[in-house]
C-alpha positions, 0 to 999 in steps of 0.5 A, spaced: 456 514 514 458 508 509 455 511 503 459 518 505 465 514 505 464 510 499 462 517 495 469 520 497 472 513 495 469 514 488 470 521 487 477 520 488 477 515 483 473 519 478 478 525 479 483 520 477 480 519 470 478 526 469 485 528 470 487 524 465 482 527 460 483 534 461 491 533 460 490 528 455 491 533 449 497 537 452 501 531 453 506 528 448 505 522 445 509 518 450 510 520 457 515 517 463 513 510 465 518 508 470 523 511 474 530 507 476 533 506 482 536 513 482 530 516 481 531 518 474 526 516 468 528 510 464 522 508 460 516 511 456 509 508 455 504 511 451 500 516 453 494 513 453 495 507 457 500 510 462 494 515 464 489 509 465 494 505 470 493 509 476 485 511 475 484 503 474 489 502 479 484 506 484 478 503 481 480 496 482 483 497 489 476 500 491 471 494 488 476 489 492 475 492 498 468 492 497 468 485 495 473 482 500 469 483 507 463 479 503 467 473 501 472 473 506 471 466 511 472 470 516 468 476 515 465 476 522 472 479 524 472 485 519 467 489 524 472 489 529 477 493 524 472 496 519 474 503 520 481 501 519 480 497 513 476 502 510 481 507 512 486 503 508 482 503 502 482 511 502 490 511 504 491 507 497 487 511 493 490 518 495 496 514 493 494 512 487 492 519 486 498 522 488 502 518 483 498 520 477 499 527 479 507 525 479 506 522 472 502 528 469 507 533 471 513 528 468 510 528 462 509 536 462 516 537 462 517 538 470 523 534 472 521 529 477 526 526 482 522 520 484 525 518 490 524 525 494 516 525 491 515 518 492 518 515 499 514 520 504 508 518 500 510 511 501 512 512 508 506 515 510 503 508 506 507 504 511 505 508 517 498 507 516 499 500 515 502 500 521 496 502 525 491 497 521 496 491 522 495 493 530 488 493 529 486 487 525 483 481 527 484 474 523 482 474 516 484 471 510 486 478 506 489 483 510 495 483 515 501 477 516 497 471 513 501 465 514 499 458 516 500 459 523 497 466 524 491 464 520 490 457 525 491 461 531 488 467 534 493 468 539 499 467 533 495 472 529 495 478 534 502 477 537 505 476 529 501 482 527 503 486 533 509 486 531 509 487 524 505 494 526 512 496 530 516 493 524 512 497 518 513 503 523 520 502 522 520 501 515 516 508 514 522 511 518 527 507 514 524 510 507 525 517 510 532 516 512 534 513 505 531 518 501 537 521 499 541 515 497 542 513 490 540 506 491 534 508 495 528 503 493 534 498 493 536 498 500 528 499 503 526 493 498 532 489 502 529 491 509 522 489 507 525 482 504 528 482 510 522 484 515 518 479 511 522 473 512 522 475 519 515 476 521 514 469 517 519 465 522 516 469 528 509 467 527 511 460 526 515 460 533 508 464 536 504 458 534 509 452 536 509 456 543 502 456 544 501 449 541 506 446 547 503 450 552 496 447 550 500 440 550 
C-alpha cells in the first residue's frame, strides 16, 4: 500500500513537469506570476521559471514528507496518524498541480479571476488540515507547535483539537469572502487572529495542566 501511495505522489509530480514541457512552446515568453488582492494579474515572469515553480514545490513537498517521519525526535508518534499525514501530502500535491494548471491557462490567454478559482481549492486544503490536526499526535513538524504543546501531550491534544475546529471555520470563511474585492486580505486577517489565539490558548492549557499537578 505504501508503494502504491508513493507511486501516485510521484506520478502527480511528474505530471506537473510533463505539463510544463508540453505547453512551454505554446506560451509567450512571459506569463502571469502574481495576482493582486482583487484577483487580477499584476506581475509576469519568464515562462521557464514560472513553469518550474509548482512542479518544484510538489517535488519538495514529496521529499519533505518522506524525510520528516524519519528525522523527527518524536517519530514514534507518526504511526498513530500516518494515514492522515500522507493524505495531507496528496492534498498538497493535488493543490500545486491545480495551481500549475491555472497558471498555464492564464499564460494561454484564458481570463482567470484568481479569487474565484483559488478560494475553493484553499478551502479544501484547510478542511483537510482540520482533519489532520484532529488526528495528529505530538511531533516537531505537523500541527500547532508551541513550547507548551511540545512539552505536554494534554496541551497538544487540546490545542490541536481546537485548531481543527478553527481551520474548518477558516475553510468556510474562505468560501464566504471569495466574491469580495479584498478577499485574500480579509482571510489573512482572520488567519493571523486565529494563529495568535491558538498560541495563547496553548499556553493556558499547559498552565492549567501544570497547576493541576502542583
